[in-house]
Predicted model as a PDB file, atoms N, CA, C, CB and O in Angstrom, pLDDT in the B-factor column:
MODEL        1                                                                  
ATOM      1  N   ALA A   1      97.676 103.505 107.630  1.00 73.00           N  
ATOM      2  CA  ALA A   1      96.933 104.744 107.796  1.00 73.00           C  
ATOM      3  C   ALA A   1      97.351 105.724 106.716  1.00 73.00           C  
ATOM      4  CB  ALA A   1      97.158 105.346 109.200  1.00 73.00           C  
ATOM      5  O   ALA A   1      98.446 105.617 106.164  1.00 73.00           O  
ATOM      6  N   ALA A   2      96.513 106.644 106.424  1.00 78.00           N  
ATOM      7  CA  ALA A   2      96.797 107.696 105.449  1.00 78.00           C  
ATOM      8  C   ALA A   2      96.631 109.047 106.139  1.00 78.00           C  
ATOM      9  CB  ALA A   2      95.856 107.583 104.196  1.00 78.00           C  
ATOM     10  O   ALA A   2      95.788 109.210 107.022  1.00 78.00           O  
ATOM     11  N   PHE A   3      97.449 110.011 105.724  1.00 79.00           N  
ATOM     12  CA  PHE A   3      97.437 111.339 106.335  1.00 79.00           C  
ATOM     13  C   PHE A   3      97.466 112.397 105.254  1.00 79.00           C  
ATOM     14  CB  PHE A   3      98.628 111.518 107.295  1.00 79.00           C  
ATOM     15  O   PHE A   3      97.981 112.176 104.158  1.00 79.00           O  
ATOM     16  N   ARG A   4      96.903 113.553 105.580  1.00 76.00           N  
ATOM     17  CA  ARG A   4      96.991 114.699 104.666  1.00 76.00           C  
ATOM     18  C   ARG A   4      98.432 115.178 104.650  1.00 76.00           C  
ATOM     19  CB  ARG A   4      96.018 115.858 105.092  1.00 76.00           C  
ATOM     20  O   ARG A   4      99.008 115.459 105.701  1.00 76.00           O  
ATOM     21  N   TYR A   5      99.013 115.271 103.466  1.00 72.00           N  
ATOM     22  CA  TYR A   5     100.415 115.655 103.366  1.00 72.00           C  
ATOM     23  C   TYR A   5     100.662 117.100 103.788  1.00 72.00           C  
ATOM     24  CB  TYR A   5     100.899 115.451 101.957  1.00 72.00           C  
ATOM     25  O   TYR A   5     101.801 117.463 104.081  1.00 72.00           O  
ATOM     26  N   ASP A   6      99.627 117.926 103.826  1.00 74.00           N  
ATOM     27  CA  ASP A   6      99.808 119.326 104.201  1.00 74.00           C  
ATOM     28  C   ASP A   6      99.516 119.574 105.683  1.00 74.00           C  
ATOM     29  CB  ASP A   6      98.914 120.207 103.348  1.00 74.00           C  
ATOM     30  O   ASP A   6      99.478 120.725 106.120  1.00 74.00           O  
ATOM     31  N   ALA A   7      99.310 118.516 106.452  1.00 72.00           N  
ATOM     32  CA  ALA A   7      99.051 118.672 107.891  1.00 72.00           C  
ATOM     33  C   ALA A   7     100.309 119.179 108.587  1.00 72.00           C  
ATOM     34  CB  ALA A   7      98.584 117.326 108.523  1.00 72.00           C  
ATOM     35  O   ALA A   7     101.421 118.752 108.275  1.00 72.00           O  
ATOM     36  N   SER A   8     100.120 120.084 109.521  1.00 77.00           N  
ATOM     37  CA  SER A   8     101.276 120.526 110.304  1.00 77.00           C  
ATOM     38  C   SER A   8     101.672 119.387 111.231  1.00 77.00           C  
ATOM     39  CB  SER A   8     100.961 121.837 111.115  1.00 77.00           C  
ATOM     40  O   SER A   8     100.826 118.602 111.661  1.00 77.00           O  
ATOM     41  N   GLU A   9     102.939 119.304 111.532  1.00 85.00           N  
ATOM     42  CA  GLU A   9     103.456 118.237 112.406  1.00 85.00           C  
ATOM     43  C   GLU A   9     103.118 116.844 111.864  1.00 85.00           C  
ATOM     44  CB  GLU A   9     102.885 118.394 113.826  1.00 85.00           C  
ATOM     45  O   GLU A   9     102.700 115.958 112.611  1.00 85.00           O  
ATOM     46  N   LEU A  10     103.304 116.671 110.572  1.00 84.00           N  
ATOM     47  CA  LEU A  10     102.983 115.400 109.926  1.00 84.00           C  
ATOM     48  C   LEU A  10     103.747 114.235 110.550  1.00 84.00           C  
ATOM     49  CB  LEU A  10     103.287 115.478 108.438  1.00 84.00           C  
ATOM     50  O   LEU A  10     103.166 113.178 110.792  1.00 84.00           O  
ATOM     51  N   ALA A  11     105.027 114.412 110.812  1.00 88.00           N  
ATOM     52  CA  ALA A  11     105.831 113.329 111.397  1.00 88.00           C  
ATOM     53  C   ALA A  11     105.278 112.899 112.754  1.00 88.00           C  
ATOM     54  CB  ALA A  11     107.297 113.771 111.547  1.00 88.00           C  
ATOM     55  O   ALA A  11     105.245 111.706 113.058  1.00 88.00           O  
ATOM     56  N   THR A  12     104.849 113.851 113.562  1.00 90.00           N  
ATOM     57  CA  THR A  12     104.289 113.535 114.882  1.00 90.00           C  
ATOM     58  C   THR A  12     102.985 112.759 114.746  1.00 90.00           C  
ATOM     59  CB  THR A  12     104.055 114.823 115.693  1.00 90.00           C  
ATOM     60  O   THR A  12     102.761 111.802 115.488  1.00 90.00           O  
ATOM     61  N   LEU A  13     102.126 113.149 113.819  1.00 89.00           N  
ATOM     62  CA  LEU A  13     100.864 112.439 113.595  1.00 89.00           C  
ATOM     63  C   LEU A  13     101.115 110.981 113.211  1.00 89.00           C  
ATOM     64  CB  LEU A  13     100.044 113.139 112.499  1.00 89.00           C  
ATOM     65  O   LEU A  13     100.438 110.074 113.694  1.00 89.00           O  
ATOM     66  N   ILE A  14     102.091 110.776 112.343  1.00 88.00           N  
ATOM     67  CA  ILE A  14     102.408 109.422 111.887  1.00 88.00           C  
ATOM     68  C   ILE A  14     102.970 108.585 113.032  1.00 88.00           C  
ATOM     69  CB  ILE A  14     103.411 109.466 110.719  1.00 88.00           C  
ATOM     70  O   ILE A  14     102.546 107.448 113.239  1.00 88.00           O  
ATOM     71  N   ARG A  15     103.923 109.145 113.776  1.00 90.00           N  
ATOM     72  CA  ARG A  15     104.511 108.414 114.915  1.00 90.00           C  
ATOM     73  C   ARG A  15     103.444 108.045 115.938  1.00 90.00           C  
ATOM     74  CB  ARG A  15     105.611 109.257 115.590  1.00 90.00           C  
ATOM     75  O   ARG A  15     103.419 106.918 116.433  1.00 90.00           O  
ATOM     76  N   ASP A  16     102.562 108.993 116.256  1.00 91.00           N  
ATOM     77  CA  ASP A  16     101.499 108.733 117.234  1.00 91.00           C  
ATOM     78  C   ASP A  16     100.569 107.617 116.777  1.00 91.00           C  
ATOM     79  CB  ASP A  16     100.693 110.002 117.488  1.00 91.00           C  
ATOM     80  O   ASP A  16     100.158 106.780 117.581  1.00 91.00           O  
ATOM     81  N   ALA A  17     100.236 107.601 115.492  1.00 90.00           N  
ATOM     82  CA  ALA A  17      99.350 106.568 114.962  1.00 90.00           C  
ATOM     83  C   ALA A  17     100.007 105.189 115.009  1.00 90.00           C  
ATOM     84  CB  ALA A  17      98.945 106.905 113.527  1.00 90.00           C  
ATOM     85  O   ALA A  17      99.319 104.168 115.023  1.00 90.00           O  
ATOM     86  N   ALA A  18     101.337 105.165 115.034  1.00 88.00           N  
ATOM     87  CA  ALA A  18     102.067 103.892 115.073  1.00 88.00           C  
ATOM     88  C   ALA A  18     102.489 103.536 116.497  1.00 88.00           C  
ATOM     89  CB  ALA A  18     103.303 103.958 114.164  1.00 88.00           C  
ATOM     90  O   ALA A  18     103.397 102.726 116.688  1.00 88.00           O  
ATOM     91  N   GLY A  19     101.852 104.122 117.479  1.00 90.00           N  
ATOM     92  CA  GLY A  19     102.141 103.780 118.866  1.00 90.00           C  
ATOM     93  C   GLY A  19     103.282 104.546 119.490  1.00 90.00           C  
ATOM     94  O   GLY A  19     103.769 104.165 120.554  1.00 90.00           O  
ATOM     95  N   GLY A  20     103.719 105.616 118.856  1.00 88.00           N  
ATOM     96  CA  GLY A  20     104.744 106.476 119.433  1.00 88.00           C  
ATOM     97  C   GLY A  20     106.143 106.246 118.901  1.00 88.00           C  
ATOM     98  O   GLY A  20     106.941 107.182 118.850  1.00 88.00           O  
ATOM     99  N   ALA A  21     106.461 105.025 118.506  1.00 90.00           N  
ATOM    100  CA  ALA A  21     107.813 104.733 118.016  1.00 90.00           C  
ATOM    101  C   ALA A  21     107.954 105.051 116.529  1.00 90.00           C  
ATOM    102  CB  ALA A  21     108.160 103.265 118.265  1.00 90.00           C  
ATOM    103  O   ALA A  21     109.070 105.215 116.036  1.00 90.00           O  
ATOM    104  N   GLY A  22     106.858 105.138 115.829  1.00 92.00           N  
ATOM    105  CA  GLY A  22     106.886 105.355 114.391  1.00 92.00           C  
ATOM    106  C   GLY A  22     106.787 104.040 113.653  1.00 92.00           C  
ATOM    107  O   GLY A  22     107.036 102.980 114.228  1.00 92.00           O  
ATOM    108  N   PRO A  23     106.425 104.100 112.382  1.00 93.00           N  
ATOM    109  CA  PRO A  23     106.295 102.874 111.601  1.00 93.00           C  
ATOM    110  C   PRO A  23     107.657 102.304 111.217  1.00 93.00           C  
ATOM    111  CB  PRO A  23     105.470 103.135 110.349  1.00 93.00           C  
ATOM    112  O   PRO A  23     108.653 103.027 111.179  1.00 93.00           O  
ATOM    113  N   ALA A  24     107.693 101.007 110.933  1.00 95.00           N  
ATOM    114  CA  ALA A  24     108.914 100.357 110.466  1.00 95.00           C  
ATOM    115  C   ALA A  24     109.157 100.659 108.989  1.00 95.00           C  
ATOM    116  CB  ALA A  24     108.835  98.840 110.693  1.00 95.00           C  
ATOM    117  O   ALA A  24     110.301 100.693 108.536  1.00 95.00           O  
ATOM    118  N   VAL A  25     108.069 100.879 108.237  1.00 94.00           N  
ATOM    119  CA  VAL A  25     108.166 101.132 106.803  1.00 94.00           C  
ATOM    120  C   VAL A  25     107.218 102.272 106.440  1.00 94.00           C  
ATOM    121  CB  VAL A  25     107.835  99.847 105.979  1.00 94.00           C  
ATOM    122  O   VAL A  25     106.088 102.331 106.925  1.00 94.00           O  
ATOM    123  N   ALA A  26     107.690 103.171 105.587  1.00 91.00           N  
ATOM    124  CA  ALA A  26     106.838 104.233 105.044  1.00 91.00           C  
ATOM    125  C   ALA A  26     106.994 104.229 103.526  1.00 91.00           C  
ATOM    126  CB  ALA A  26     107.211 105.643 105.651  1.00 91.00           C  
ATOM    127  O   ALA A  26     108.097 104.062 103.007  1.00 91.00           O  
ATOM    128  N   ILE A  27     105.885 104.412 102.824  1.00 90.00           N  
ATOM    129  CA  ILE A  27     105.896 104.512 101.368  1.00 90.00           C  
ATOM    130  C   ILE A  27     105.571 105.951 101.018  1.00 90.00           C  
ATOM    131  CB  ILE A  27     104.879 103.513 100.702  1.00 90.00           C  
ATOM    132  O   ILE A  27     104.531 106.480 101.410  1.00 90.00           O  
ATOM    133  N   ASP A  28     106.475 106.578 100.272  1.00 87.00           N  
ATOM    134  CA  ASP A  28     106.322 107.990  99.927  1.00 87.00           C  
ATOM    135  C   ASP A  28     106.072 108.141  98.438  1.00 87.00           C  
ATOM    136  CB  ASP A  28     107.565 108.793 100.343  1.00 87.00           C  
ATOM    137  O   ASP A  28     106.845 107.645  97.617  1.00 87.00           O  
ATOM    138  N   MET A  29     104.992 108.826  98.091  1.00 86.00           N  
ATOM    139  CA  MET A  29     104.670 109.104  96.695  1.00 86.00           C  
ATOM    140  C   MET A  29     104.880 110.576  96.347  1.00 86.00           C  
ATOM    141  CB  MET A  29     103.232 108.703  96.402  1.00 86.00           C  
ATOM    142  O   MET A  29     104.789 110.952  95.178  1.00 86.00           O  
ATOM    143  N   LEU A  30     105.161 111.413  97.348  1.00 80.00           N  
ATOM    144  CA  LEU A  30     105.229 112.853  97.118  1.00 80.00           C  
ATOM    145  C   LEU A  30     106.629 113.357  96.821  1.00 80.00           C  
ATOM    146  CB  LEU A  30     104.692 113.575  98.303  1.00 80.00           C  
ATOM    147  O   LEU A  30     106.815 114.156  95.904  1.00 80.00           O  
ATOM    148  N   GLY A  31     107.615 112.904  97.578  1.00 80.00           N  
ATOM    149  CA  GLY A  31     108.955 113.447  97.407  1.00 80.00           C  
ATOM    150  C   GLY A  31     109.005 114.886  97.869  1.00 80.00           C  
ATOM    151  O   GLY A  31     108.246 115.287  98.751  1.00 80.00           O  
ATOM    152  N   GLY A  32     109.887 115.658  97.282  1.00 79.00           N  
ATOM    153  CA  GLY A  32     110.007 117.068  97.635  1.00 79.00           C  
ATOM    154  C   GLY A  32     110.213 117.268  99.124  1.00 79.00           C  
ATOM    155  O   GLY A  32     110.913 116.480  99.760  1.00 79.00           O  
ATOM    156  N   PRO A  33     109.618 118.308  99.692  1.00 76.00           N  
ATOM    157  CA  PRO A  33     109.840 118.630 101.100  1.00 76.00           C  
ATOM    158  C   PRO A  33     109.286 117.594 102.065  1.00 76.00           C  
ATOM    159  CB  PRO A  33     109.235 119.952 101.409  1.00 76.00           C  
ATOM    160  O   PRO A  33     109.605 117.636 103.254  1.00 76.00           O  
ATOM    161  N   HIS A  34     108.467 116.668 101.586  1.00 78.00           N  
ATOM    162  CA  HIS A  34     107.844 115.685 102.472  1.00 78.00           C  
ATOM    163  C   HIS A  34     108.743 114.495 102.773  1.00 78.00           C  
ATOM    164  CB  HIS A  34     106.562 115.198 101.865  1.00 78.00           C  
ATOM    165  O   HIS A  34     108.427 113.688 103.647  1.00 78.00           O  
ATOM    166  N   LEU A  35     109.855 114.376 102.065  1.00 85.00           N  
ATOM    167  CA  LEU A  35     110.790 113.290 102.354  1.00 85.00           C  
ATOM    168  C   LEU A  35     111.293 113.361 103.794  1.00 85.00           C  
ATOM    169  CB  LEU A  35     111.973 113.334 101.384  1.00 85.00           C  
ATOM    170  O   LEU A  35     111.382 112.341 104.476  1.00 85.00           O  
ATOM    171  N   ASN A  36     111.615 114.551 104.246  1.00 87.00           N  
ATOM    172  CA  ASN A  36     112.130 114.693 105.607  1.00 87.00           C  
ATOM    173  C   ASN A  36     111.070 114.358 106.652  1.00 87.00           C  
ATOM    174  CB  ASN A  36     112.643 116.110 105.828  1.00 87.00           C  
ATOM    175  O   ASN A  36     111.398 113.806 107.703  1.00 87.00           O  
ATOM    176  N   ASP A  37     109.806 114.682 106.383  1.00 86.00           N  
ATOM    177  CA  ASP A  37     108.727 114.289 107.302  1.00 86.00           C  
ATOM    178  C   ASP A  37     108.668 112.773 107.420  1.00 86.00           C  
ATOM    179  CB  ASP A  37     107.362 114.843 106.819  1.00 86.00           C  
ATOM    180  O   ASP A  37     108.518 112.236 108.517  1.00 86.00           O  
ATOM    181  N   ALA A  38     108.784 112.089 106.298  1.00 88.00           N  
ATOM    182  CA  ALA A  38     108.734 110.627 106.316  1.00 88.00           C  
ATOM    183  C   ALA A  38     109.919 110.063 107.092  1.00 88.00           C  
ATOM    184  CB  ALA A  38     108.720 110.067 104.879  1.00 88.00           C  
ATOM    185  O   ALA A  38     109.754 109.121 107.867  1.00 88.00           O  
ATOM    186  N   LEU A  39     111.106 110.620 106.897  1.00 92.00           N  
ATOM    187  CA  LEU A  39     112.290 110.149 107.612  1.00 92.00           C  
ATOM    188  C   LEU A  39     112.157 110.370 109.116  1.00 92.00           C  
ATOM    189  CB  LEU A  39     113.539 110.855 107.090  1.00 92.00           C  
ATOM    190  O   LEU A  39     112.509 109.499 109.912  1.00 92.00           O  
ATOM    191  N   LEU A  40     111.653 111.527 109.496  1.00 91.00           N  
ATOM    192  CA  LEU A  40     111.484 111.826 110.919  1.00 91.00           C  
ATOM    193  C   LEU A  40     110.446 110.923 111.570  1.00 91.00           C  
ATOM    194  CB  LEU A  40     111.088 113.282 111.106  1.00 91.00           C  
ATOM    195  O   LEU A  40     110.554 110.616 112.757  1.00 91.00           O  
ATOM    196  N   ALA A  41     109.450 110.497 110.818  1.00 92.00           N  
ATOM    197  CA  ALA A  41     108.378 109.674 111.374  1.00 92.00           C  
ATOM    198  C   ALA A  41     108.817 108.235 111.633  1.00 92.00           C  
ATOM    199  CB  ALA A  41     107.191 109.681 110.440  1.00 92.00           C  
ATOM    200  O   ALA A  41     108.286 107.585 112.533  1.00 92.00           O  
ATOM    201  N   LEU A  42     109.770 107.731 110.864  1.00 94.00           N  
ATOM    202  CA  LEU A  42     110.165 106.324 110.977  1.00 94.00           C  
ATOM    203  C   LEU A  42     110.821 106.001 112.307  1.00 94.00           C  
ATOM    204  CB  LEU A  42     111.106 105.963 109.858  1.00 94.00           C  
ATOM    205  O   LEU A  42     111.502 106.838 112.898  1.00 94.00           O  
ATOM    206  N   ARG A  43     110.608 104.782 112.769  1.00 95.00           N  
ATOM    207  CA  ARG A  43     111.305 104.302 113.964  1.00 95.00           C  
ATOM    208  C   ARG A  43     112.766 104.024 113.608  1.00 95.00           C  
ATOM    209  CB  ARG A  43     110.618 103.017 114.540  1.00 95.00           C  
ATOM    210  O   ARG A  43     113.078 103.828 112.434  1.00 95.00           O  
ATOM    211  N   PRO A  44     113.655 104.004 114.581  1.00 96.00           N  
ATOM    212  CA  PRO A  44     115.050 103.654 114.306  1.00 96.00           C  
ATOM    213  C   PRO A  44     115.129 102.289 113.603  1.00 96.00           C  
ATOM    214  CB  PRO A  44     115.876 103.634 115.624  1.00 96.00           C  
ATOM    215  O   PRO A  44     114.451 101.336 113.987  1.00 96.00           O  
ATOM    216  N   GLY A  45     115.962 102.224 112.578  1.00 97.00           N  
ATOM    217  CA  GLY A  45     116.097 101.000 111.791  1.00 97.00           C  
ATOM    218  C   GLY A  45     115.018 100.833 110.745  1.00 97.00           C  
ATOM    219  O   GLY A  45     114.945  99.790 110.095  1.00 97.00           O  
ATOM    220  N   GLY A  46     114.164 101.856 110.566  1.00 96.00           N  
ATOM    221  CA  GLY A  46     113.055 101.781 109.617  1.00 96.00           C  
ATOM    222  C   GLY A  46     113.495 101.934 108.175  1.00 96.00           C  
ATOM    223  O   GLY A  46     114.669 102.157 107.882  1.00 96.00           O  
ATOM    224  N   ARG A  47     112.523 101.810 107.281  1.00 97.00           N  
ATOM    225  CA  ARG A  47     112.801 101.859 105.849  1.00 97.00           C  
ATOM    226  C   ARG A  47     111.811 102.787 105.154  1.00 97.00           C  
ATOM    227  CB  ARG A  47     112.739 100.445 105.232  1.00 97.00           C  
ATOM    228  O   ARG A  47     110.604 102.708 105.381  1.00 97.00           O  
ATOM    229  N   LEU A  48     112.329 103.656 104.316  1.00 94.00           N  
ATOM    230  CA  LEU A  48     111.508 104.532 103.472  1.00 94.00           C  
ATOM    231  C   LEU A  48     111.621 104.040 102.044  1.00 94.00           C  
ATOM    232  CB  LEU A  48     111.951 106.034 103.587  1.00 94.00           C  
ATOM    233  O   LEU A  48     112.723 103.827 101.539  1.00 94.00           O  
ATOM    234  N   VAL A  49     110.472 103.857 101.389  1.00 95.00           N  
ATOM    235  CA  VAL A  49     110.443 103.461  99.989  1.00 95.00           C  
ATOM    236  C   VAL A  49     109.774 104.583  99.205  1.00 95.00           C  
ATOM    237  CB  VAL A  49     109.692 102.096  99.791  1.00 95.00           C  
ATOM    238  O   VAL A  49     108.609 104.902  99.442  1.00 95.00           O  
ATOM    239  N   SER A  50     110.510 105.178  98.273  1.00 91.00           N  
ATOM    240  CA  SER A  50     109.971 106.231  97.412  1.00 91.00           C  
ATOM    241  C   SER A  50     109.521 105.595  96.109  1.00 91.00           C  
ATOM    242  CB  SER A  50     111.026 107.356  97.152  1.00 91.00           C  
ATOM    243  O   SER A  50     110.297 104.919  95.433  1.00 91.00           O  
ATOM    244  N   ILE A  51     108.251 105.820  95.759  1.00 90.00           N  
ATOM    245  CA  ILE A  51     107.720 105.222  94.530  1.00 90.00           C  
ATOM    246  C   ILE A  51     107.280 106.265  93.507  1.00 90.00           C  
ATOM    247  CB  ILE A  51     106.553 104.321  94.861  1.00 90.00           C  
ATOM    248  O   ILE A  51     106.905 105.913  92.389  1.00 90.00           O  
ATOM    249  N   ALA A  52     107.323 107.525  93.873  1.00 86.00           N  
ATOM    250  CA  ALA A  52     106.977 108.602  92.942  1.00 86.00           C  
ATOM    251  C   ALA A  52     107.457 109.920  93.538  1.00 86.00           C  
ATOM    252  CB  ALA A  52     105.432 108.643  92.660  1.00 86.00           C  
ATOM    253  O   ALA A  52     107.852 109.980  94.702  1.00 86.00           O  
ATOM    254  N   PHE A  53     107.421 110.964  92.735  1.00 82.00           N  
ATOM    255  CA  PHE A  53     107.835 112.299  93.187  1.00 82.00           C  
ATOM    256  C   PHE A  53     106.829 113.337  92.709  1.00 82.00           C  
ATOM    257  CB  PHE A  53     109.260 112.646  92.668  1.00 82.00           C  
ATOM    258  O   PHE A  53     107.159 114.220  91.917  1.00 82.00           O  
ATOM    259  N   LEU A  54     105.600 113.221  93.199  1.00 81.00           N  
ATOM    260  CA  LEU A  54     104.523 114.103  92.743  1.00 81.00           C  
ATOM    261  C   LEU A  54     104.760 115.566  93.130  1.00 81.00           C  
ATOM    262  CB  LEU A  54     103.195 113.633  93.315  1.00 81.00           C  
ATOM    263  O   LEU A  54     104.257 116.469  92.462  1.00 81.00           O  
ATOM    264  N   ASN A  55     105.518 115.808  94.197  1.00 77.00           N  
ATOM    265  CA  ASN A  55     105.820 117.191  94.606  1.00 77.00           C  
ATOM    266  C   ASN A  55     107.214 117.622  94.175  1.00 77.00           C  
ATOM    267  CB  ASN A  55     105.689 117.335  96.117  1.00 77.00           C  
ATOM    268  O   ASN A  55     107.736 118.615  94.682  1.00 77.00           O  
ATOM    269  N   GLY A  56     107.812 116.907  93.265  1.00 72.00           N  
ATOM    270  CA  GLY A  56     109.096 117.316  92.733  1.00 72.00           C  
ATOM    271  C   GLY A  56     110.222 116.378  93.134  1.00 72.00           C  
ATOM    272  O   GLY A  56     110.121 115.616  94.096  1.00 72.00           O  
ATOM    273  N   THR A  57     111.295 116.459  92.363  1.00 71.00           N  
ATOM    274  CA  THR A  57     112.433 115.573  92.585  1.00 71.00           C  
ATOM    275  C   THR A  57     113.568 116.251  93.326  1.00 71.00           C  
ATOM    276  CB  THR A  57     112.936 115.048  91.276  1.00 71.00           C  
ATOM    277  O   THR A  57     114.546 115.596  93.686  1.00 71.00           O  
ATOM    278  N   ARG A  58     113.459 117.547  93.560  1.00 73.00           N  
ATOM    279  CA  ARG A  58     114.566 118.263  94.174  1.00 73.00           C  
ATOM    280  C   ARG A  58     114.171 118.812  95.525  1.00 73.00           C  
ATOM    281  CB  ARG A  58     115.041 119.387  93.273  1.00 73.00           C  
ATOM    282  O   ARG A  58     113.179 119.528  95.657  1.00 73.00           O  
ATOM    283  N   ASP A  59     114.949 118.472  96.514  1.00 73.00           N  
ATOM    284  CA  ASP A  59     114.822 119.042  97.849  1.00 73.00           C  
ATOM    285  C   ASP A  59     116.006 118.580  98.657  1.00 73.00           C  
ATOM    286  CB  ASP A  59     113.483 118.634  98.528  1.00 73.00           C  
ATOM    287  O   ASP A  59     116.719 117.663  98.251  1.00 73.00           O  
ATOM    288  N   LEU A  60     116.222 119.196  99.781  1.00 80.00           N  
ATOM    289  CA  LEU A  60     117.322 118.815 100.653  1.00 80.00           C  
ATOM    290  C   LEU A  60     116.864 117.727 101.606  1.00 80.00           C  
ATOM    291  CB  LEU A  60     117.854 120.030 101.431  1.00 80.00           C  
ATOM    292  O   LEU A  60     115.873 117.887 102.320  1.00 80.00           O  
ATOM    293  N   VAL A  61     117.581 116.639 101.612  1.00 85.00           N  
ATOM    294  CA  VAL A  61     117.303 115.541 102.528  1.00 85.00           C  
ATOM    295  C   VAL A  61     118.286 115.643 103.685  1.00 85.00           C  
ATOM    296  CB  VAL A  61     117.407 114.151 101.810  1.00 85.00           C  
ATOM    297  O   VAL A  61     119.485 115.831 103.478  1.00 85.00           O  
ATOM    298  N   LYS A  62     117.776 115.518 104.888  1.00 86.00           N  
ATOM    299  CA  LYS A  62     118.612 115.595 106.080  1.00 86.00           C  
ATOM    300  C   LYS A  62     119.313 114.252 106.275  1.00 86.00           C  
ATOM    301  CB  LYS A  62     117.766 115.973 107.338  1.00 86.00           C  
ATOM    302  O   LYS A  62     118.769 113.332 106.885  1.00 86.00           O  
ATOM    303  N   ILE A  63     120.530 114.163 105.743  1.00 90.00           N  
ATOM    304  CA  ILE A  63     121.296 112.923 105.794  1.00 90.00           C  
ATOM    305  C   ILE A  63     121.555 112.505 107.238  1.00 90.00           C  
ATOM    306  CB  ILE A  63     122.623 113.082 105.041  1.00 90.00           C  
ATOM    307  O   ILE A  63     121.633 111.311 107.528  1.00 90.00           O  
ATOM    308  N   GLY A  64     121.688 113.462 108.139  1.00 92.00           N  
ATOM    309  CA  GLY A  64     121.906 113.149 109.546  1.00 92.00           C  
ATOM    310  C   GLY A  64     120.787 112.299 110.127  1.00 92.00           C  
ATOM    311  O   GLY A  64     121.034 111.449 110.982  1.00 92.00           O  
ATOM    312  N   THR A  65     119.559 112.521 109.671  1.00 91.00           N  
ATOM    313  CA  THR A  65     118.433 111.708 110.134  1.00 91.00           C  
ATOM    314  C   THR A  65     118.588 110.270 109.661  1.00 91.00           C  
ATOM    315  CB  THR A  65     117.098 112.292 109.636  1.00 91.00           C  
ATOM    316  O   THR A  65     118.350 109.334 110.424  1.00 91.00           O  
ATOM    317  N   LEU A  66     118.985 110.092 108.413  1.00 93.00           N  
ATOM    318  CA  LEU A  66     119.212 108.743 107.887  1.00 93.00           C  
ATOM    319  C   LEU A  66     120.257 108.005 108.714  1.00 93.00           C  
ATOM    320  CB  LEU A  66     119.653 108.806 106.418  1.00 93.00           C  
ATOM    321  O   LEU A  66     120.064 106.849 109.089  1.00 93.00           O  
ATOM    322  N   LEU A  67     121.354 108.677 108.990  1.00 95.00           N  
ATOM    323  CA  LEU A  67     122.467 108.038 109.691  1.00 95.00           C  
ATOM    324  C   LEU A  67     122.170 107.809 111.167  1.00 95.00           C  
ATOM    325  CB  LEU A  67     123.716 108.877 109.551  1.00 95.00           C  
ATOM    326  O   LEU A  67     122.401 106.715 111.682  1.00 95.00           O  
ATOM    327  N   SER A  68     121.663 108.822 111.847  1.00 95.00           N  
ATOM    328  CA  SER A  68     121.475 108.718 113.305  1.00 95.00           C  
ATOM    329  C   SER A  68     120.380 107.713 113.674  1.00 95.00           C  
ATOM    330  CB  SER A  68     121.129 110.093 113.891  1.00 95.00           C  
ATOM    331  O   SER A  68     120.416 107.127 114.755  1.00 95.00           O  
ATOM    332  N   LYS A  69     119.412 107.514 112.782  1.00 96.00           N  
ATOM    333  CA  LYS A  69     118.332 106.558 113.065  1.00 96.00           C  
ATOM    334  C   LYS A  69     118.566 105.216 112.381  1.00 96.00           C  
ATOM    335  CB  LYS A  69     116.991 107.132 112.621  1.00 96.00           C  
ATOM    336  O   LYS A  69     117.734 104.313 112.474  1.00 96.00           O  
ATOM    337  N   ASN A  70     119.714 105.086 111.685  1.00 97.00           N  
ATOM    338  CA  ASN A  70     120.059 103.840 110.994  1.00 97.00           C  
ATOM    339  C   ASN A  70     118.947 103.426 110.020  1.00 97.00           C  
ATOM    340  CB  ASN A  70     120.315 102.715 112.018  1.00 97.00           C  
ATOM    341  O   ASN A  70     118.506 102.277 110.026  1.00 97.00           O  
ATOM    342  N   LEU A  71     118.503 104.372 109.187  1.00 96.00           N  
ATOM    343  CA  LEU A  71     117.396 104.137 108.260  1.00 96.00           C  
ATOM    344  C   LEU A  71     117.893 103.642 106.912  1.00 96.00           C  
ATOM    345  CB  LEU A  71     116.581 105.410 108.074  1.00 96.00           C  
ATOM    346  O   LEU A  71     119.045 103.858 106.537  1.00 96.00           O  
ATOM    347  N   GLN A  72     117.006 102.977 106.196  1.00 96.00           N  
ATOM    348  CA  GLN A  72     117.249 102.566 104.817  1.00 96.00           C  
ATOM    349  C   GLN A  72     116.281 103.324 103.919  1.00 96.00           C  
ATOM    350  CB  GLN A  72     117.086 101.017 104.643  1.00 96.00           C  
ATOM    351  O   GLN A  72     115.111 103.499 104.259  1.00 96.00           O  
ATOM    352  N   TRP A  73     116.780 103.774 102.768  1.00 94.00           N  
ATOM    353  CA  TRP A  73     115.935 104.513 101.837  1.00 94.00           C  
ATOM    354  C   TRP A  73     116.143 103.907 100.456  1.00 94.00           C  
ATOM    355  CB  TRP A  73     116.267 106.053 101.846  1.00 94.00           C  
ATOM    356  O   TRP A  73     117.272 103.837  99.972  1.00 94.00           O  
ATOM    357  N   SER A  74     115.075 103.474  99.828  1.00 94.00           N  
ATOM    358  CA  SER A  74     115.179 102.903  98.496  1.00 94.00           C  
ATOM    359  C   SER A  74     114.106 103.503  97.602  1.00 94.00           C  
ATOM    360  CB  SER A  74     115.054 101.367  98.543  1.00 94.00           C  
ATOM    361  O   SER A  74     113.110 104.056  98.069  1.00 94.00           O  
ATOM    362  N   GLY A  75     114.338 103.379  96.335  1.00 91.00           N  
ATOM    363  CA  GLY A  75     113.377 103.903  95.367  1.00 91.00           C  
ATOM    364  C   GLY A  75     113.076 102.864  94.310  1.00 91.00           C  
ATOM    365  O   GLY A  75     113.920 102.039  93.963  1.00 91.00           O  
ATOM    366  N   ILE A  76     111.856 102.922  93.806  1.00 87.00           N  
ATOM    367  CA  ILE A  76     111.427 101.991  92.764  1.00 87.00           C  
ATOM    368  C   ILE A  76     110.361 102.686  91.925  1.00 87.00           C  
ATOM    369  CB  ILE A  76     110.883 100.650  93.375  1.00 87.00           C  
ATOM    370  O   ILE A  76     109.612 103.523  92.429  1.00 87.00           O  
ATOM    371  N   THR A  77     110.300 102.338  90.657  1.00 77.00           N  
ATOM    372  CA  THR A  77     109.267 102.905  89.785  1.00 77.00           C  
ATOM    373  C   THR A  77     108.409 101.812  89.224  1.00 77.00           C  
ATOM    374  CB  THR A  77     109.884 103.721  88.651  1.00 77.00           C  
ATOM    375  O   THR A  77     107.480 102.084  88.464  1.00 77.00           O  
TER     376      THR A  77                                                      
ENDMDL                                                                          
END                                                                             
């Protein structure tokens, strides 16, 4: 599924579309402030793959979300 990146409650929309638990894998092309939305949307043990940073390369990532949900985050160009 695809979602508007400027939608309010983006993480909730994504989780709901994946049956409530969230997707196992998310591909992020935006970066910036949307990284945390992607992390929040993933199910525990999920994986985030960053393939671009169209909204910038600098932002604060909530490391606690990565750790508490046992997530994997990788990047590729």
